[in-house]
N, C-alpha and C positions, 0 to 999 in steps of 0.2 A: 503493501499499499504505501505509495508517493506521494497520493495529495497529500498537500497543506490542512491542519485540523485545526477546523474554526472552532471556536467556542467563545460564550461572551459571559464577564460574568456581573451579578443584581443582585442590589440589595432590600426587597422589600419591606424589611424590619430591621433588627440588628444582623442579624447574621447573611452571611455570605452564601447565594444559591449559584452555580453556573450551567449554562443550557448546551447542548451541543444536536447535531444532526447524527446520526447511525450511517457509518458506512450500508451500502447496500450488501455487498459481502458479508458481512456481520449479522446483515437480519437473517439471509439466506442462511448461514450456517448455525445461526445459533434454530431458528425452524424447522432444521433439516436434525439438530441432534435431539431438541426435547420431541421431534417425532419419534426416533428413534428409542428412548426414552422411555417413553409410552405404551410402542409397540413391542416392547421386550418385558417380557412376565418374569423376566429376573430385577432387571432395572429398576425398573414401576417399583418395588420394591426397595433397593438398595440405593434409592437416587432418591424416593421419599423425604422428603425437608418439614414437613407438615405441624410436624411433634417439637418443632424447635422454633415455631413460628405461631402466630396470634391471627390470622386470618380468615377469617370466613368464608373460605373460598373453596372450592372445584380440587385444583391439586396444587400443591407446591415441589419442587422436582429441583435438584442438585443440576448447575449446568459441570457437563464433562469438565474435568481438571485442566486437563490439556489444551483442548478449548479456548478457556476461559483466559488461561495462561497466554497463548498466543494471542489474544485482542487485547487483553492488560499492556502487550509490549507495544503492539503495534497503534492502539486509539486511545485506551484510558491512561494510561502511566504521562504521556506527555501533559494533559486535562490537569491531570490529579498533581503535576510539578509545577501546572502554571498556575492552577488554584492556588497555591500549599506557599508558593513563591509570594505571591500577592500579598501572604499575609507574618510571613518570617522571611524577609527578606536579606538578613545577617545571616540565616540559617544554609546549610548545607544537608541535600537530601541524601542519606545513605541509602534506601531502599522502599519502596514502598509494595506491602502484605498484603494479599486479599487473602481475607480470614475464612472468610464464606460466599458463596454465590448460588441465587437460586432463579428460576423458572416460579411465576406466579401464573394459573391459569385459574383466568374468574368466569364465569356464568352472568347473565341475569342473575337478580338478587344479592349476588355475592357482593363483600365488601371488605376493608379495612379498617377495625376500631383504630384511632387513634393512637400513639404510638410512637417509639424511640427505637434508635438500631444496638442501643449498647447496654443491652443485658441480654437480651432475646438467643443470641445465635453465639457468643464470645464466652468461653469457661474463664479466659486467662484477661488480659487489659483489652476494657472496651474499644469497639471498633474508634478509629477519629471520624472517619469521613464514609457515605453511604452513596448511594445512588438507585434510580428507577429508570430503568430505560421500555419501550415499546417497541415489540412487536409485530401485533395485529392486534385491530381496532374492526369490530365488528360494523358491517354497511348499515345493518340495519336498528345500528344504537340507537335510545330513543328516551326521552325523559321521563323520567317516573311517574306513575300516577299520582297523581297531586301535586308535583313539582310549581313553582311561583315560574312565575315567567321574567321577574326581574330579577329574579337571584335563584337560580336554577343550577341545581347544585351533583344532577344525575351524571354518572360517571366523574367526575372530576377527580382530580388528586386537591389536597388543600396541606398547606404547611403552615404552622401557625407556633406563632412566639409573644409573649408578654402579655401585658393588658391593653388594650384598644385605648386609646383616646382621641383628644382632636389632633395629636398632634404626632400621632404615633401608630402605624397600621401593626395588626396583629397576627393578620393573616396572608396567603396568595395562593387565592385559586388558579388552577387550569383543566381546560380541559382539554386532556391529550391526543397527539395523532399518532399514527408510524412512525418511528424514526427520531422523536424525539425523545431526550435523554438527560434526564438532569442529575448533577451530584447535587449534596448534602452536609453540613456537618451529621452527623452520629446522631449526636442527641437532640436535636430540630424534631418536636413533634409533627406528627404529619400523619393523614386518615383518607382512605380512598374510598371514595362515594360508590355505591351499585349506580347498575345500569339497569335497564328495560331493554326490550326485543319480543318481536314477534313469534320469536324462531327462539324457545326455549335452549337451545343446543348454541348457541352462538359463545361466543368465547374473545371476551380480551387477552390478551397475554403479553406478561410484562416480565420480566428480571430488575435483579439486583443482587447487590454485591456490598459487603464492608471490607473497609482498607485501614492499616493500619501505615502511619509514616513515620520513618525511625529517619532519624535525624544522625550525619556526621559528630564525632564527642569532639 
């Protein structure tokens, strides 16, 4: 992958988020990896990661490590390095470690409660940065029943921090599209709202990982 990796940093509140567009080859390879896991009677058991997470969703499966490491080097590391250097200009990064990485398969009515990534998937040091990327969005996704036109959260991801007042926004909502990728501090609270569809088998597929930043002494 020789293309320049573009990303933007933005601060909807105190914490900084990064957003980028996932490469098409990554989308293809991650989708194929998940397909193979779900079709393999052994892998669907060994890769099941749902008991480590709180998502009220159809399925959560570990990403094949070799594939995750490939795209860590090709795409994710440069953005994580840029994000980190923006905050720690005098520190040199020694390494970036992915502690866990998983797919999320969400069907109509599924949701992810408000949570952080600092306690649920790490036995040792808590994660520093986490992410969410979108591999598939249903064409037939529609607003939930009784959703309000002026504030429709159907299918949204929402990040929350602090208390809202006239000088401070406490939340940032976005309706994801395929290839959207967000990087954020692991202790930042966030939630994923349910979506509706006329097809009960529709799926929205995303992935996440947790990363630790190690600085040179």
